[in-house]
N, C-alpha and C positions, 0 to 999 in steps of 0.2 A: 504494500500500499504506500502509494506515495504521500509523503510529507513535508511541508515547508519549513525552512529553517526558521527559527524565532525571530530574526530580525526582520525576514520578509513578512511574517504575520502581522508583526507590529505594524508594517508599513501598510499593508493591506485594509487592516482595522481602522487606520488613521483616514486612508482614503476613502473608504466605506463611511465613514463619518463625516468627511467632508463633502462627499457627494450627498449624501443623506440631509444635510444642513443645507447646501445649495439647492437643493429640490423644495424643501419646506419655505427656504426664504423667497424663492420665485412664486410658489404657489400663495405665500401670504401677500404678496405684492400684487398678483392677479385678483385676489379677492379685494383687495383694498381700493384697487383701481375700478373694479365694476360694482362698488358698493355706494356709490355717491361722494361728496365732497369732504368727507371725514367728519368731522365734529362742528358743533354749535347749529344745528339745523332748527329751523322754526315751522313749525307745522301749525297749519291751520285747514282742518277737515282733510280734503283730497290734495291741498297745496303745501308744497315745502320749497322753503328758501334756504340759502346759505349765505347769511349776509356778512360774513368775514372774508368771503372769498375774492373779494375786490378790493381788499385792504393790504396794506403792506405786513399784516401780521397773519398772513395765510397760512394755515399748516402744511406740513410737507405732503400729506396724502392728497390736499386738495391742490396744492401746486403741481402735483405729479397728474392728477386727473386735467387739469386745464391745459397742462404741456402736452398732453397726449390728444386730446380732443381738437386743440388749436384755437379754443373759444378766447374771446376777450369779454371777462365778465365786466358788469356795471361797476365803477367806483361806489363807496358807499354814499358819498356826497352826490353821486348821479341819480340813482334810484334803486331799485331792489328787484329782483327776478323771481318769480315764484314758478313751479312746475308741478303738473298735476297727471298722473300716470293710471289714476284710478277714478271712477265715477263715485258719486256720492255714497253708494252701498259698499264700495271697498273693492268693486269688481275691475280688474284692468280695462282699460279703454280698448276698445275693440272696433279695427275698422269695417267689420259686418255689421255693426250697431249703429242706430240712431240714437242722437243723444240732443239735449235742450240744455244749454247754458245759459242761467237766469241770473241777472243782476242781484247783489250789488257788488261794486268794486271799490277796494279802500281807497281812501281820500288820495289823488295826487294831481299833479297839475296836467298832466298826459300818460298815457296808458295804452299799450297793445295787448292784443290778445290772439295768440295764432297756433297754427297745429305743426308739430316737428315728428321728424322720426324719434326713436328712444334714445339714438344719440345725439340729438340736436339738429338734425339736417332739415333741409326743405323737403315737403312730401312733394312729389310729382303730381300732378292732376291737371286735367284739361282745362278747367278755370283760370289758371295761372294765379289765383288768389290763395294766399297764405295766412290771412289773417285780417283782423280790423282794428283799428285805432279808435280811441274816445273821439276824435274828431270826426270820424266820418260814420260812425255807426247810426243805424237807423234806431229812433227811438219813439217809444210812446209818449201820450201826454204825462207830464211830471219827470220825464227824463229815463223811465225804465226802459230796459232792453231784453230781447232774447235773441242768441245764436243758435241756429240748427246747424247740426253736424250729421251730415249723411251722403251716401254716394250717390242719391236722387236730389236732383235740384229742388230747392225750397222757396218759396217766397220770403222777401225780407233779408235778413242777415243770415247767411248760408256758407259754409265751409264744405270742401269735400276732402275727405281721407285718400282719395284716389284708389289705388288697388293696394294700399299699404295694410297689412293685417293688424299691426300694432303701431300707435301713435300716442303722443303726449300734448299737453297744452302747457303753452307758454304766457305766463302773464307778466307783463314789465312794467313797474310802475316808477314814473320819471318825476324825480323832485317830488317827493312824498313826505310828509312828515312822519311816516310811519315809525313806531319805537320798536328798534329791535330787541331792545332790551325786556320788553313784557310780552308776554304770552298772548298771540294773535286770537282775535274773535273769528270763528268759523263763520259766524252769520253775515260779517263784513265781507266774505270773499264769494264769487260767482258759484253757484251750486250747480255741479253737473250731473243731470239725470237722466238714464237711460231709459229711451222708449220702447224700442223694439229691436230684436235682431232678425236677420236674414237667415 
């Protein structure tokens, strides 16, 4: 029976430990890059934001996610960006379903609400419209609004997810007095209501 000399056995054990550490480190990095922007998330119902990613004190995990995606986050004095990947019931947003986005929106001088891929890219659709701003939205008397999301055209404010199976909603609040140190009230954010699925 073949046996390794003791010095070689030590080297093999050391190499196995190093390779195991490398694999664990790579897996931990991959998990952290795919699980959001790290620490300090603000949650309001379906909506989530990371107010620290636009500042100089951004944590290393968030910095790595930003570097990987190539995005340019809003600075704290510019505004705040919220993302929703689920409807009001907690189910993931599905391109085969129809949704109604119902006001209100937190106080801001200007805001935009748009559809994006889970990675933040634009969703290809035949209309060429990817979102609405507070300046162009059709409103009812009193300022209330509703945005429809469906593959089939709807009257009024309508966005199409195209052929995308999964999507997210991005709500960007510009020049907002939003208090990032306080717990946000979900009733001040748009409600995402699933109507039906194909």
